[in-house]
C-alpha atoms as one frame of an Amber mdcrd trajectory, in Angstrom:
protein
 -55.854 100.520  -2.130 -53.317 102.490  -0.096 -49.881 100.940   0.293 -46.335
 101.765   1.333 -43.025 100.512   2.711 -41.149 100.954   5.992 -37.400 101.222
   5.446 -34.408 101.298   7.804 -31.374 103.450   6.978 -28.000 102.848   8.605
 -25.091 104.880   7.233 -25.661 104.779   3.461 -27.551 101.468   3.331 -31.305
 100.928   3.132 -33.031  97.793   4.465 -36.628  96.702   3.879 -38.403  96.314
   7.226 -42.036  95.931   6.193 -44.757  96.780   3.708 -48.405  97.577   4.374
 -51.594  97.829   2.337 -55.104  98.995   3.205 -57.647  97.367   0.898 -60.974
  98.909  -0.145 -62.853  96.295   1.884 -61.287  97.635   5.091 -58.584  94.979
   5.486 -55.107  96.050   6.603 -52.217  93.834   5.454 -48.764  93.890   7.017
 -45.794  92.120   5.427 -42.569  91.599   7.387 -40.414  91.248   4.325 -37.491
  88.857   3.822 -36.418  87.055   0.679 -36.097  83.276   0.600 -37.842  80.295
   2.175 -37.586  77.997   5.210 -38.254  74.298   5.706 -38.781  74.568   9.485
 -39.285  76.984  12.327 -38.720  77.185  16.062 -41.898  77.767  18.067 -41.609
  79.212  21.548 -44.318  80.123  24.043 -43.567  82.558  26.835 -43.024  80.592
  30.029 -41.515  77.563  28.353 -37.857  76.634  28.789 -36.943  76.717  25.123
 -38.227  76.566  21.555 -39.593  73.513  19.752 -38.593  72.684  16.182 -41.494
  72.364  13.722 -40.789  70.939  10.267 -42.832  72.156   7.283 -44.256  70.079
   4.486 -42.237  71.775   1.781 -40.928  75.335   1.856 -42.558  78.415   3.315
 -41.639  82.029   2.555 -39.615  83.929   5.131 -41.886  86.938   4.611 -44.574
  86.998   7.295 -48.062  88.078   6.176 -50.515  89.371   8.770 -54.011  90.693
   8.068 -56.208  92.838  10.331 -59.750  92.871   8.950 -62.495  95.462   9.327
 -64.344  93.167  11.753 -61.305  93.005  14.056 -60.132  89.557  12.949 -56.322
  89.174  12.902 -54.840  86.330  10.862 -51.227  85.144  10.847 -50.850  83.568
   7.422 -48.628  80.522   6.846 -47.881  80.376  10.556 -50.234  77.721  12.022
 -51.125  80.316  14.616 -54.638  80.794  15.942 -56.664  83.774  14.783 -57.303
  86.599  17.225 -60.157  89.102  17.482 -59.386  92.708  18.406 -61.304  95.966
  17.941 -62.947  96.571  14.531 -61.005  99.001  12.348 -64.044 101.278  12.205
 -64.230 101.595  16.005 -60.697 101.682  17.410 -60.605 103.160  20.924 -57.412
 101.739  22.450 -54.053 100.173  21.585 -54.492  96.897  19.673 -51.182  95.012
  19.381 -50.621  93.046  16.180 -47.090  91.684  16.218 -43.569  92.359  17.467
 -40.540  91.860  15.246 -37.135  91.355  16.857 -33.994  91.558  14.713 -30.410
  90.988  15.913 -29.018  93.222  13.153 -30.280  95.206  10.184 -27.940  93.037
   8.107 -30.564  90.274   8.465 -33.028  92.318   6.379 -33.128  92.631   2.595
 -31.010  95.396   1.142 -32.637  98.020  -1.080 -30.820  99.897  -3.821 -32.815
 103.038  -3.134 -36.048 104.428  -1.751 -39.358 105.658  -3.132 -41.054 108.966
  -2.408 -43.786 107.082  -0.542 -41.340 105.198   1.733 -41.107 105.973   5.441
 -37.428 105.863   6.332 -36.173 105.328   9.891 -32.632 106.613  10.336 -30.618
 104.526  12.802 -27.317 105.414  14.445 -26.140 101.953  15.504 -26.751  98.363
  14.446 -27.966  96.842  17.706 -30.608  94.226  18.443 -33.978  95.938  18.100
 -37.698  95.335  18.513 -40.402  96.799  16.280 -43.860  96.561  17.855 -46.760
  97.052  15.432 -50.186  98.038  16.716 -53.430  99.672  15.624 -54.504 102.679
  17.683 -56.995 105.562  17.473 -55.929 107.635  14.497 -54.821 110.646  16.577
 -52.987 108.626  19.248 -49.390 109.747  19.924 -47.340 107.284  22.020 -44.524
 108.757  24.160 -41.719 106.797  22.506 -39.693 106.534  19.316 -42.310 105.624
  16.766 -43.762 106.064  13.321 -47.498 106.521  12.828 -49.276 105.969   9.521
 -52.614 107.672  10.034 -55.852 106.962   8.213 -58.079 109.948   9.134 -61.227
 109.140  11.111 -60.304 105.441  11.180 -57.081 104.321  12.880 -53.299 104.617
  12.927 -50.757 101.893  12.233 -48.109 102.655  14.854 -44.619 101.151  15.013
 -42.895 101.401  18.413 -39.124 101.258  17.916 -36.566 100.402  20.586 -34.552
  97.735  22.343 -36.116  94.292  22.903 -38.598  94.050  25.786 -39.630  90.437
  25.155 -37.365  87.908  26.823 -36.416  85.226  24.308 -34.406  82.037  24.846
 -30.748  82.148  23.878 -31.456  79.840  20.922 -33.243  82.751  19.221 -30.810
  85.504  20.148 -29.186  85.692  16.711 -32.310  85.059  14.640 -35.069  87.265
  13.278 -38.060  86.513  15.519 -41.745  87.236  14.960 -43.882  87.496  18.107
 -47.611  86.947  17.680 -50.318  87.779  20.220 -52.792  85.331  21.740 -55.144
  87.582  23.710 -58.314  89.083  22.266 -62.097  88.864  22.243 -63.643  85.372
  22.129 -65.744  86.325  19.081 -65.756  89.261  16.619 -67.562  92.391  17.810
 -69.036  92.981  14.335 -69.961  90.656  11.494 -68.275  91.214   8.133 -71.125
  93.067   6.296 -71.682  95.431   9.235 -67.948  96.065   9.611 -67.628  96.810
   5.871 -70.486  99.341   5.969 -69.313 101.060   9.142 -65.728 101.221   7.875
 -66.775 103.281   4.846 -69.187 105.358   6.887 -66.417 106.226   9.334 -63.895
 106.861   6.548 -66.116 109.377   4.800 -67.938 110.777   7.823 -71.238 110.296
   6.022 -74.445 108.306   6.217 -74.773 108.145   2.422 -74.978 104.811   0.612
 -73.444 103.836  -2.713 -74.172 101.005  -5.105 -70.822  99.529  -6.160 -70.333
  98.345  -9.727 -70.689  94.587 -10.239 -67.769  92.242  -9.679 -66.591  89.539
 -12.080 -69.589  87.400 -11.091 -72.043  90.182 -11.860 -72.824  90.727  -8.184
 -73.633  94.203  -6.887 -72.829  95.414  -3.409 -74.534  98.177  -1.493 -72.268
  99.953   0.948 -70.970 103.250   2.200 -69.398 105.838  -0.084 -65.845 104.936
  -1.055 -63.224 107.644  -0.755 -59.885 107.778  -2.581 -58.148 109.874   0.040
 -54.533 108.990   0.791 -53.220 108.154   4.226 -51.414 110.945   6.035 -48.335
 110.467   8.164 -48.410 113.095  10.895 -45.519 112.097  13.101 -42.354 110.527
  11.784 -39.562 111.991  13.941 -35.909 111.700  13.063 -35.174 108.609  15.095
 -31.964 108.165  17.032 -32.139 104.641  18.293 -29.239 103.143  20.226 -29.795
 100.106  20.593 -30.902  83.546   8.667 -34.098  82.169   9.609 -37.389  83.619
  10.815 -39.200  82.157  13.807 -42.541  82.636  15.518 -43.050  83.260  19.210
 -46.495  83.077  20.756 -47.112  85.563  23.515 -50.127  86.962  25.293 -48.314
  90.167  26.134 -49.549  93.524  24.913 -46.707  95.404  23.262 -46.886  99.151
  23.725 -44.655 101.996  24.878 -41.623  99.701  25.114 -43.217  97.759  27.946
 -44.805  94.345  28.040 -47.731  93.848  30.326 -50.625  91.451  30.671
């Protein structure tokens, strides 16, 4: 597994924006991290006049967990949001939006006492309302904007577009951390899970070789592509100069890329 954190730095303070993990089965996990729980949320769909309150049965964590699987399936966990199918992680050819994260202030995020060597730190100049748009792109893609790109050679890049908000939200959400999910995608997955798993490892290692994996706890063997232990490489992480509660979900069919929203 390959994992890391995305951290914001303003003056001498560090704030935890997100964590990510790429599992050996080809699943990418993104965590928009915040401590604590909620007993409700406000749900807003683009085009509606305002948000609707949705009460939970019990408490739910503020941290948002999103998974992008090798087959292209995107799940929004603990969000009652429909799954979406995008390009398989072994065959990424365009920009695949995952989620946008709008924060009114970095003070809304959890404070960190320090950073790790593996952290990717974004240095900010001002504490304005900001939008972080996460997407999966071809691994060598370089968007013309303030961004960070975590690159997995021969597979894909996890790109974070950083700037002022481009999604218009109702005033009720203006001072809240808001998570914007996508609704557009393919009607069905382009690859089934076994095929996606095999092609993911083939693409990772640039090989046609097969490997017999050791048995799992149930004694089951799995035949797949050779597994590599290579680490992800971050090729472009510029020194960013960006001028620019409760977590809520917004459903939107907009593609988030290059600081623009378009159908």
